C-alpha positions in Angstrom: -11.4 13.9 3.7 -13.7 11.5 3.4 -14.3 8.7 0.5 -17.4 10.6 -0.9 -18.3 10.2 -5.1 -20.3 13.2 -6.9 -20.6 14.8 -9.8 -18.5 17.7 -10.5 -20.4 20.7 -9.9 -17.7 23.3 -9.4 -17.6 26.4 -12.1 -16.1 25.5 -15.1 -12.9 27.9 -14.2 -12.6 26.1 -11.3 -13.5 23.0 -12.9 -10.5 23.0 -15.3 -8.0 23.8 -12.8 -5.0 21.7 -13.7 -4.9 18.6 -11.0 -2.7 18.3 -8.7 1.1 17.0 -9.3 0.9 13.3 -7.6 3.6 13.2 -4.7 5.6 10.2 -4.9 5.6 7.9 -2.3 6.2 4.0 -1.2 4.4 1.8 1.3 5.1 -1.5 2.6 2.6 -5.1 3.0 5.0 -6.1 6.1 4.6 -10.1 6.8 5.6 -11.6 10.0 7.0 -15.2 10.4 3.5 -16.5 11.2 2.2 -14.4 7.8 0.3 -11.9 9.7 0.3 -8.4 8.6 1.6 -5.0 10.4 -0.8 -2.1 10.1 0.0 1.2 11.9 -3.0 3.1 13.7 -2.7 6.5 11.9 -3.1 9.8 14.3 -6.3 11.7 13.9 -4.1 14.9 13.1 -1.9 12.9 10.6 -1.4 14.5 7.4 -2.8 11.6 5.5 -5.2 8.8 6.4 -6.2 10.4 9.6 -6.9 7.7 12.5 -7.1 5.1 9.5 -4.9 1.9 10.0 -2.7 1.5 7.2 0.7 0.0 6.0 4.2 1.3 7.1 5.4 3.8 4.4 6.0 7.6 3.2 6.9 9.6 0.9 10.4 10.0 -1.1 12.6 12.2 0.4 15.3 14.7 -1.8 17.7 14.3 1.3 17.6 10.6 1.5 16.5 9.6 -2.3 17.3 10.5 -5.6 13.5 11.5 -6.0 12.2 11.2 -10.1 11.5 14.3 -11.7 7.6 15.3 -12.5 8.6 14.1 -16.4 11.0 11.6 -15.9 10.1 8.1 -17.0 10.6 6.0 -13.6 8.4 9.0 -12.0 5.6 6.1 -12.0 7.3 3.5 -12.5 9.2 1.1 -9.5 12.4 1.9 -9.2 15.6 2.4 -6.8 14.2 5.6 -5.0 10.6 4.1 -4.4 12.7 0.9 -3.4 14.8 2.6 -0.4 12.2 4.8 0.4 10.1 1.8 1.2 12.9 0.3 3.6 13.5 3.6 5.3 9.8 4.4 6.6 9.3 1.1 7.6 12.1 1.7 9.8 10.9 5.2 10.7 7.1 4.3 11.3 7.9 0.5 12.9 11.2 0.3 13.8 11.9 -2.7 11.8 15.0 -2.2 9.7 14.6 -4.5 6.6 18.7 -4.4 6.0 21.3 -7.3 6.3 25.2 -7.4 6.8 27.1 -5.8 3.3 28.7 -8.1 1.1 26.1 -10.8 1.6 23.3 -11.4 -1.0 19.9 -10.9 -1.1 17.6 -13.6 1.2 20.6 -13.0 4.1 19.5 -13.1 7.5 18.7 -9.4 8.7 21.0 -6.7 10.2 20.4 -7.1 14.0 21.5 -4.2 16.1 20.7 -3.6 19.8 17.0 -1.6 20.6 19.3 1.6 21.2 21.2 1.8 17.9 17.6 1.7 16.3 16.0 4.0 18.7 19.4 6.1 18.2 19.2 5.5 14.5 15.2 5.8 13.9 15.3 9.4 15.3 18.5 10.8 13.5 17.1 9.7 9.7 13.3 10.8 10.7 14.9 14.5 11.6 17.5 14.3 8.5 20.2 14.1 10.8 21.9 11.5 8.4 21.3 9.9 5.2 19.6 6.7 6.0 21.9 4.9 3.6 24.8 6.8 5.1 24.0 5.6 8.6 23.3 2.2 7.6 26.8 2.1 5.9 28.2 2.9 9.6 26.5 0.0 11.0 27.9 -2.5 8.2 24.4 -2.5 6.7 22.7 -1.8 3.5 19.2 -2.2 2.7 17.3 -5.6 1.6 15.6 -3.9 -1.5 15.9 -6.7 -3.5 13.4 -8.4 -1.3 10.9 -6.1 -2.5 8.1 -7.7 -4.4 6.3 -4.6 -6.1 2.1 -5.4 -6.1 0.1 -2.3 -8.0 0.7 1.6 -7.9 -2.2 3.6 -7.0 -2.4 7.0 -8.1 -4.8 9.5 -6.5 -7.8 10.7 -8.4 -7.0 14.0 -10.6 -9.6 16.0 -8.5 -8.2 15.8 -5.2 -6.2 18.2 -3.6 -3.1 16.2 -2.1 -2.4 13.7 -4.2 0.3 10.2 -4.7 1.8 8.2 -6.9 2.4 5.6 -4.4 4.6 2.2 -5.1 3.2 -0.9 -3.0 5.5 -4.0 -2.0 5.4 -6.6 0.0 8.0 -7.5 2.2 8.2 -11.2 3.5 10.0 -11.3 7.3 12.2 -14.7 7.1 10.2 -17.5 8.6 11.8 -19.0 11.8 12.8 -22.3 11.1 11.0 -23.3 14.5 7.7 -22.4 12.6 8.7 -25.2 9.9 9.8 -27.9 12.6 13.3 -27.1 13.1 15.0 -25.9 15.9 16.1 -22.6 15.7 16.9 -19.6 17.4 13.9 -17.1 17.0 14.4 -13.6 15.6 11.6 -11.6 17.1 10.4 -8.2 14.9 8.6 -6.3 17.3 7.1 -3.0 15.4 6.7 -0.1 17.8 5.0 3.1 17.3 6.6 6.6 16.6 6.3 8.3 19.6 2.7 10.0 18.6 4.2 11.5 15.6 2.0 9.7 12.9 0.2 6.7 14.6 -0.5 5.9 18.1 0.1 1.9 17.7 1.7 -0.9 15.7 0.6 -4.0 15.2 0.9 -7.5 13.5 -2.6 -9.5 12.7 -3.9 -12.1 10.7 -4.9 -10.7 7.0 -8.8 -12.2 7.5 -9.1 -10.2 11.3 -7.8 -6.9 9.6 -10.5 -7.4 6.9 -13.0 -8.2 9.2 -12.7 -5.1 11.3 -12.3 -3.0 7.9 -15.5 -4.2 6.5 -17.8 -4.2 9.5 -16.5 -0.6 10.0 -14.8 -1.0 13.9 -11.7 0.7 12.2 -11.1 2.9 9.2 -9.1 0.8 6.3 -9.0 3.1 3.1 -9.8 0.9 -0.3 -6.4 0.7 -1.9 -5.7 -1.0 1.8 -8.9 -3.1 1.4 -8.2 -4.1 -1.8 -4.7 -5.1 -1.5 -5.3 -7.3 2.4 -8.1 -9.3 0.4 -5.7 -10.4 -2.0 -3.1 -11.4 0.9 -5.5 -13.3 2.5 -6.3 -15.7 0.3 -2.9 -17.1 0.3 -2.0 -16.1 4.1 -4.7 -18.0 5.6 -3.5 -18.4 9.3 -1.7 -21.1 11.6 -0.5 -23.6 9.5 2.2 -24.3 6.4 3.5 -20.9 6.4 5.9 -21.5 3.8 3.8 -23.1 1.7 1.4 -20.0 2.2 4.3 -18.2 1.2 5.2 -20.1 -2.3 1.2 -19.7 -3.1 1.6 -15.8 -2.5 4.7 -15.3 -4.7 3.4 -17.6 -7.7 0.2 -15.4 -7.4 2.3 -12.0 -7.7 4.5 -13.6 -10.5 1.0 -14.3 -12.3 0.2 -13.0 -15.7 -3.3 -13.5 -15.7 -4.9 -11.0 -13.2 -8.9 -11.2 -14.0 -11.3 -13.5 -14.9 -12.5 -11.8 -17.9 -10.8 -11.1 -21.4 -10.5 -7.2 -20.7 -7.0 -6.2 -21.2 -6.3 -5.6 -18.0 -6.8 -9.3 -17.3 -3.1 -9.6 -18.7 -1.3 -6.8 -16.8 0.6 -8.3 -14.3 0.4 -7.3 -10.5 3.9 -5.1 -10.5 2.7 -3.5 -13.6 -1.1 -2.5 -12.8 -1.5 1.3 -12.1 -5.0 2.2 -10.4 -6.7 5.1 -10.2 -10.4 4.6 -8.9 -13.3 6.6 -10.1 -16.8 6.6 -9.2 -19.5 4.8 -11.1 -22.9 5.2 -9.2 -24.2 3.6 -6.3 -24.9 0.2 -5.3 -28.5 -0.5 -4.9 -28.4 -3.1 -1.9 -26.2 -1.6 0.1 -26.1 2.2 -0.7 -22.8 2.1 -0.9 -20.7 3.7 -3.7 -19.2 1.8 -6.4 -15.6 2.0 -7.4 -14.1 1.1 -10.4 -10.4 0.5 -10.6 -9.3 0.0 -14.3 -8.4 3.7 -14.9 -4.5 4.7 -14.5 -5.3 8.5 -14.2 -4.5 11.4 -16.5 -0.6 11.1 -15.5 -0.6 8.0 -17.9 -3.6 8.3 -20.3 -2.3 6.5 -23.5 0.6 4.9 -22.0 -1.0 1.7 -22.0 -0.7 1.1 -18.3 -3.6 0.3 -16.4 -5.7 -0.9 -13.4 -7.8 -4.1 -12.7 -11.7 -3.7 -14.7 -12.6 -7.1 -13.4 -12.9 -5.7 -9.6 -14.8 -3.2 -8.2 -14.9 -1.8 -4.9 -18.0 -0.5 -2.6 -17.7 2.0 0.3 -19.4 4.1 2.5 -18.5 7.7 2.6 -18.7 9.5 6.3 -16.6 12.5 7.6 -14.5 10.1 9.8 -13.9 8.4 6.8 -14.3 5.1 4.6 -16.5 2.8 6.3 -17.7 -1.0 5.1 -15.0 -1.6 2.0 -15.9 -4.6 0.1 -13.9 -5.7 -3.1 -16.6 -7.8 -5.4 -16.4 -8.8 -8.7 -17.5 -6.6 -11.4 -20.2 -9.1 -12.7 -21.5 -9.1 -8.7 -22.6 -5.5 -9.5 -23.3 -5.3 -13.4 -27.2 -4.0 -13.1 -25.8 -1.2 -10.7 -23.2 -0.1 -13.4 -25.8 -0.6 -16.2 -27.6 1.8 -14.6 -25.4 4.2 -13.7 -25.8 7.0 -16.0 -23.3 9.4 -17.9 -18.8 9.2 -17.4 -17.3 8.3 -14.2 -17.7 10.5 -11.5 -15.0 12.0 -8.7 -13.8 10.2 -5.8 -13.7 12.4 -3.1 -10.6 10.8 -0.8 -7.1 10.8 0.3 -5.2 7.8 -1.2 
């Protein structure tokens, strides 16, 4: 389903139907030792984000994780189940295992296994033949959940039939010492596709290049991913002092000032933001739809949790998927927002 913003013209009996329950899921922005970002190219028949370039991730599994219930306080918050699913799904989808040896502290070198062990484990975990943590335990490892840095949660708009509550994380693969001027053995983390089950390619590239390709329409990147990649690109700027770039990104993620206005959402930290996009009219100059990002969806109404008032997303909806996605400051489209009549419009999308 493409990104289309419309007024809800369904009959009242249909319009009053309760929104679908969002499925808990996790997604990881995986950064390479040279500060490039991993994206996967989904197959056209994929159940979510068909043909799009996405972060590795997927739904929490009751086989592998203790999934928070619909009324559980942790349903829409960072927690152990979301973190474990993030590590597991990254392994299943890319073959990269974010785990360390048992008994070592967070930040220790990652567990090294042979390609044959990784391939065998990947298939067994994906097929629910063995629990992910049990398989890791057999290999002498534990999931490196402590190194995941939460970076927003996204909840699919309520009018969309298939909905998700997705916890986003950043994970920085260890810098090879030779990238910062020291001799050391280089550890190579090579992503591989999953045999065509959900995606056909897995590759690292500079954040700026992913943004350029998504904005031009060369590839499909959905608004949540473009929004997040744009923030990463401000800090992960290509060849240079990789450690310094990472320090800047960590400071940014820890900041409690996230906007440039005095709107309450500007003081919600990145780890706590919850975003459920809403249509706010059309950008006259480009004809693209404007999505506001301050709402958090019906599940969290009245909770005090919210997203990002200061930024908006422009998107061209097509049958093939969203195109020409761009993030702007809200004041850059102030006149268009002023001219948009009525309440927020529905966002027809798969988030």
